[in-house]
N, CA, C and O of each residue as an XYZ file, in Angstrom:
408
protein
N      -1.212     16.119     11.631
C      -0.883     15.926     10.233
C      -1.064     14.453      9.873
O      -0.976     13.624     10.779
N      -1.312     14.059      8.609
C      -1.559     12.725      8.216
C      -0.501     12.558      6.956
O      -0.386     13.435      6.101
N       0.177     11.455      6.944
C       1.063     10.973      5.771
C       0.645      9.717      5.455
O       0.668      8.821      6.299
N       0.221      9.523      4.210
C      -0.261      8.242      3.660
C       0.654      7.526      2.931
O       1.357      8.228      2.204
N       0.883      6.234      2.895
C       1.832      5.351      2.127
C       1.062      4.185      1.581
O       0.118      3.664      2.174
N       1.556      3.787      0.340
C       1.086      2.532     -0.224
C       2.271      1.650     -0.435
O       3.357      2.056     -0.849
N       1.983      0.383     -0.116
C       3.110     -0.676     -0.314
C       2.696     -1.561     -1.383
O       1.701     -2.260     -1.191
N       3.378     -1.636     -2.586
C       3.177     -2.618     -3.595
C       3.476     -4.096     -3.103
O       4.318     -4.298     -2.228
N       2.742     -5.146     -3.710
C       3.060     -6.445     -3.211
C       4.511     -6.799     -3.695
O       5.052     -6.177     -4.609
N       5.133     -7.884     -2.995
C       6.497     -8.203     -3.261
C       6.753     -8.712     -4.730
O       7.878     -8.612     -5.219
N       5.821     -9.196     -5.348
C       5.926     -9.691     -6.798
C       5.567     -8.687     -7.778
O       5.327     -9.082     -8.919
N       5.492     -7.462     -7.517
C       5.217     -6.413     -8.454
C       6.412     -6.220     -9.370
O       7.544     -6.088     -8.905
N       6.160     -6.205    -10.669
C       7.175     -6.021    -11.580
C       8.054     -4.602    -11.478
O       7.535     -3.551    -11.102
N       9.240     -4.702    -11.804
C      10.084     -3.547    -11.671
C       9.628     -2.255    -12.416
O       9.747     -1.118    -11.961
N       9.103     -2.578    -13.592
C       8.587     -1.421    -14.455
C       7.439     -0.714    -13.726
O       7.384      0.515    -13.764
N       6.587     -1.376    -13.113
C       5.466     -0.824    -12.440
C       5.936      0.062    -11.118
O       5.448      1.154    -10.829
N       6.872     -0.548    -10.447
C       7.449      0.177     -9.304
C       7.976      1.514     -9.806
O       7.523      2.571     -9.368
N       8.907      1.465    -10.702
C       9.586      2.653    -11.226
C       8.559      3.755    -11.742
O       8.691      4.955    -11.501
N       7.501      3.190    -12.496
C       6.581      4.025    -13.099
C       5.842      4.837    -11.991
O       5.504      5.992    -12.248
N       5.592      4.324    -10.845
C       4.871      5.050     -9.801
C       5.866      5.823     -8.664
O       5.480      6.341     -7.616
N       7.082      5.760     -9.107
C       7.924      6.539     -8.340
C       8.637      5.913     -7.037
O       9.008      6.595     -6.082
N       8.766      4.604     -7.132
C       9.514      3.999     -5.985
C      10.998      4.286     -6.159
O      11.546      4.471     -7.246
N      11.562      4.301     -5.019
C      13.017      4.797     -4.798
C      13.894      3.607     -5.072
O      13.600      2.484     -4.662
N      15.020      3.878     -5.798
C      16.003      2.901     -6.042
C      17.222      3.189     -5.156
O      17.804      4.273     -5.193
N      17.601      2.133     -4.324
C      18.750      2.238     -3.512
C      20.021      1.570     -4.174
O      19.956      0.420     -4.608
N      21.127      2.287     -4.238
C      22.343      1.715     -4.906
C      23.055      1.103     -3.701
O      22.750      1.291     -2.523
N      24.094      0.308     -4.188
C      24.972     -0.499     -3.268
C      25.721      0.531     -2.293
O      25.925      0.291     -1.103
N      26.094      1.679     -2.932
C      26.803      2.671     -2.067
C      25.860      3.592     -1.126
O      26.321      4.507     -0.444
N      24.501      3.252     -1.166
C      23.661      3.957     -0.132
C      22.777      5.049     -0.805
O      21.754      5.467     -0.264
N      23.259      5.521     -2.107
C      22.576      6.462     -2.552
C      21.128      6.194     -2.837
O      20.798      5.025     -3.039
N      20.146      7.230     -2.880
C      18.800      7.006     -3.274
C      18.524      7.834     -4.393
O      18.811      9.030     -4.449
N      17.905      7.111     -5.371
C      17.652      7.702     -6.747
C      16.296      7.405     -7.165
O      15.824      6.296     -6.911
N      15.583      8.333     -7.816
C      14.287      8.196     -8.438
C      14.585      8.229    -10.029
O      15.111      9.186    -10.597
N      14.207      7.149    -10.596
C      14.232      7.111    -12.071
C      13.120      6.423    -12.655
O      12.435      5.743    -11.890
N      12.793      6.475    -13.947
C      11.665      5.773    -14.667
C      12.264      4.471    -15.110
O      11.439      3.585    -15.337
N      13.555      4.166    -15.284
C      14.048      2.983    -15.782
C      15.536      2.861    -15.169
O      16.066      3.809    -14.590
N      16.158      1.618    -15.346
C      17.428      1.463    -14.764
C      18.282      1.055    -16.096
O      18.070     -0.016    -16.663
N      19.182      1.908    -16.517
C      20.065      1.575    -17.539
C      20.859      0.302    -17.414
O      21.390      0.061    -16.329
N      20.980     -0.468    -18.338
C      21.759     -1.794    -18.237
C      23.198     -1.600    -17.685
O      23.686     -2.485    -16.982
N      23.892     -0.478    -17.978
C      25.209     -0.341    -17.468
C      25.299      0.085    -16.074
O      26.364      0.006    -15.462
N      24.019      0.620    -15.447
C      24.032      0.933    -14.071
C      23.256     -0.190    -13.122
O      23.134     -0.052    -11.905
N      22.781     -1.256    -13.833
C      22.082     -2.362    -13.067
C      22.767     -3.004    -11.946
O      22.209     -3.284    -10.885
N      24.143     -3.254    -12.248
C      24.961     -3.886    -11.070
C      25.162     -2.957     -9.929
O      25.590     -3.394     -8.860
N      24.857     -1.611    -10.104
C      25.049     -0.682     -8.896
C      23.694     -0.837     -8.019
O      23.711     -0.353     -6.887
N      22.624     -1.429     -8.439
C      21.378     -1.422     -7.705
C      21.395     -2.370     -6.589
O      21.664     -3.559     -6.762
N      21.105     -1.854     -5.420
C      20.871     -2.801     -4.352
C      19.425     -3.373     -4.076
O      19.198     -4.546     -3.779
N      18.518     -2.419     -4.210
C      17.003     -2.832     -4.195
C      16.183     -1.680     -4.661
O      16.689     -0.558     -4.673
N      14.879     -1.884     -5.068
C      13.905     -0.937     -5.286
C      12.948     -1.016     -4.132
O      12.452     -2.094     -3.804
N      12.661      0.196     -3.463
C      11.656      0.149     -2.388
C      10.293     -0.049     -2.944
O       9.991      0.455     -4.025
N       9.414     -0.798     -2.214
C       8.041     -1.036     -2.568
C       7.038     -0.215     -2.123
O       5.849     -0.429     -2.362
N       7.552      0.936     -1.337
C       6.598      1.908     -0.663
C       6.648      3.288     -1.265
O       7.738      3.776     -1.562
N       5.507      3.950     -1.461
C       5.583      5.375     -2.009
C       4.674      6.044     -1.017
O       3.850      5.447     -0.324
N       4.905      7.367     -1.014
C       4.084      8.312     -0.202
C       2.991      8.869     -1.183
O       3.380      9.313     -2.263
N       1.745      8.877     -0.906
C       0.680      9.417     -1.787
C      -0.526      9.757     -0.981
O      -0.507      9.751      0.250
N      -1.597     10.060     -1.707
C      -2.906     10.401     -1.088
C      -3.672      9.113     -0.813
O      -3.417      8.065     -1.406
N      -4.607      9.234      0.097
C      -5.540      8.131      0.332
C      -6.221      7.684     -0.901
O      -6.311      6.473     -1.102
N      -6.735      8.568     -1.791
C      -7.267      8.254     -2.954
C      -6.389      7.368     -3.883
O      -6.802      6.341     -4.420
N      -5.097      7.887     -4.021
C      -4.222      7.130     -4.884
C      -3.873      5.726     -4.198
O      -3.569      4.740     -4.870
N      -3.938      5.723     -2.937
C      -3.460      4.351     -2.326
C      -4.599      3.394     -2.495
O      -4.320      2.206     -2.660
N      -5.958      3.808     -2.471
C      -7.003      2.975     -2.735
C      -7.034      2.598     -4.206
O      -7.340      1.446     -4.516
N      -6.736      3.498     -5.124
C      -6.767      3.103     -6.612
C      -5.713      2.056     -6.753
O      -5.989      1.013     -7.345
N      -4.435      2.273     -6.216
C      -3.390      1.178     -6.499
C      -3.736     -0.104     -5.771
O      -3.414     -1.191     -6.251
N      -4.392      0.003     -4.611
C      -4.771     -1.299     -3.839
C      -5.790     -1.921     -4.851
O      -5.670     -3.134     -5.024
N      -6.624     -1.374     -5.439
C      -7.640     -1.935     -6.355
C      -6.961     -2.527     -7.608
O      -7.300     -3.619     -8.066
N      -5.959     -1.737     -8.160
C      -5.353     -2.270     -9.334
C      -4.281     -3.269     -9.084
O      -4.197     -4.178     -9.910
N      -3.450     -3.258     -8.092
C      -2.330     -4.099     -7.796
C      -2.354     -5.047     -6.630
O      -1.623     -6.032     -6.520
N      -3.248     -4.662     -5.787
C      -3.295     -5.452     -4.459
C      -2.494     -4.594     -3.546
O      -2.526     -3.370     -3.674
N      -1.822     -5.139     -2.687
C      -0.897     -4.467     -1.646
C      -1.643     -3.872     -0.525
O      -2.780     -4.252     -0.245
N      -1.023     -2.943      0.126
C      -1.633     -2.401      1.269
C      -1.228     -0.968      1.511
O      -0.197     -0.479      1.047
N      -2.068     -0.345      2.238
C      -1.766      1.213      2.537
C      -2.075      1.546      3.909
O      -2.970      0.942      4.500
N      -1.377      2.494      4.480
C      -1.591      3.037      5.815
C      -1.232      4.379      5.940
O      -0.496      4.930      5.121
N      -1.763      5.009      7.035
C      -1.765      6.447      7.433
C      -1.014      6.651      8.638
O      -1.361      6.081      9.672
N       0.054      7.465      8.599
C       0.678      7.868      9.855
C       0.050      9.135     10.321
O      -0.079     10.077      9.539
N      -0.410      9.212     11.751
C      -0.914     10.332     12.284
C       0.143     11.011     13.167
O       0.620     10.379     14.109
N       0.488     12.133     12.935
C       1.602     12.932     13.508
C       1.062     14.056     14.371
O       0.336     14.861     13.789
N       1.279     14.232     15.571
C       0.954     15.379     16.408
C       1.872     16.569     16.122
O       2.836     16.469     15.363
N       1.505     17.820     16.823
C       2.202     18.962     16.508
C       3.581     18.974     16.984
O       4.357     19.810     16.520
N       3.976     18.115     17.882
C       5.460     18.118     18.211
C       6.221     17.082     17.288
O       7.403     16.810     17.504
N       5.514     16.522     16.268
C       6.275     15.685     15.328
C       6.404     14.225     15.807
O       7.207     13.479     15.246
N       5.716     13.840     16.720
C       5.571     12.472     17.301
C       4.490     11.669     16.524
O       3.432     12.167     16.139
N       4.819     10.527     16.354
C       3.873      9.588     15.594
C       3.006      9.047     16.757
O       3.484      8.347     17.649
N       1.580      9.443     16.690
C       0.628      8.848     17.692
C      -0.229      7.677     17.355
O      -0.760      7.026     18.255
N      -0.406      7.344     15.935
C      -1.251      6.471     15.599
C      -0.923      5.953     14.085
O      -0.574      6.742     13.206
N      -1.047      4.757     13.898
C      -0.879      4.272     12.432
C      -2.253      3.560     12.116
O      -2.654      2.667     12.862
N      -2.912      3.926     11.098
C      -4.134      3.298     10.677
C      -4.023      2.704      9.291
O      -3.465      3.305      8.372
N      -4.573      1.498      9.164
C      -4.632      0.794      7.827
C      -5.717      1.450      6.970
O      -6.762      1.919      7.421
N      -5.374      1.432      5.753
C      -6.444      1.911      4.732
C      -7.177      0.800      4.219
O      -6.602     -0.213      3.821
N      -8.475      0.942      4.206
C      -9.352     -0.214      3.652
C     -10.019      0.412      2.398
O     -10.168      1.623      2.234
N     -10.395     -0.542      1.549
C     -11.051     -0.141      0.339
C     -12.451      0.453      0.585
O     -12.860      1.363     -0.137
N     -13.120      0.001      1.494
C     -14.579      0.411      1.820
C     -14.550      1.179      2.926
O     -13.836      0.828      3.864
N     -15.356      2.406      3.005
C     -15.532      3.141      4.012
C     -14.549      4.484      3.977
O     -13.750      4.732      3.074
N     -14.759      5.206      5.029
C     -14.151      6.483      5.270
C     -12.896      6.199      6.135
O     -13.040      5.653      7.228
N     -11.714      6.540      5.696
C     -10.486      6.287      6.363
C     -10.073      7.464      7.375
O      -9.072      7.313      8.074
N     -10.759      8.510      7.447
C     -10.484      9.615      8.293
C     -11.386      9.783      9.351
O     -12.229     10.678      9.309
N     -11.278      8.890     10.445
C     -12.152      9.031     11.556
C     -11.643      9.746     12.852
O     -12.288      9.686     13.899
N     -10.563     10.367     12.753
C      -9.846     11.044     13.797
C     -10.264     12.510     13.884
O     -10.415     13.252     12.914
N     -10.436     12.837     15.187
C     -10.672     14.282     15.481
C      -9.439     14.797     16.075
O      -9.152     14.435     17.216
N      -8.664     15.611     15.426
C      -7.245     15.734     15.840
C      -7.247     16.839     17.155
O      -6.243     16.869     17.866
N      -8.112     17.518     17.382
C      -8.085     18.349     18.581
C      -8.097     17.433     19.806
O      -7.601     17.860     20.848
N      -8.635     16.187     19.759
C      -8.591     15.349     20.965
C      -7.219     14.849     21.267
O      -6.957     14.498     22.417
N      -6.270     14.785     20.264
C      -4.908     14.315     20.349
C      -3.872     15.439     20.600
O      -2.718     15.168     20.930
N      -4.273     16.591     20.449
C      -3.231     17.653     20.488
C      -3.138     18.386     21.833
O      -2.314     19.287     21.991
């Protein structure tokens, strides 16, 4: 199985992060997904995560648009992580033959 992530650059505006589904973590440890942060709730926000789970296509699109980076976690049948590969804008990012790892 492959799970792909995209990480926005550190200087990405809050509106862009929330628009693309980045998670908001509150001071109490709750995790919330929202399109905007109301002014009365802003003091409860600890941070906004800069990483989202997405497809390779979307990761490449966001890399072209905002910069940042992407990576894919390769997971075997037992649920163990056996490889992490960086996503590049040029070329094919799926070079693994999974039957060799299983």
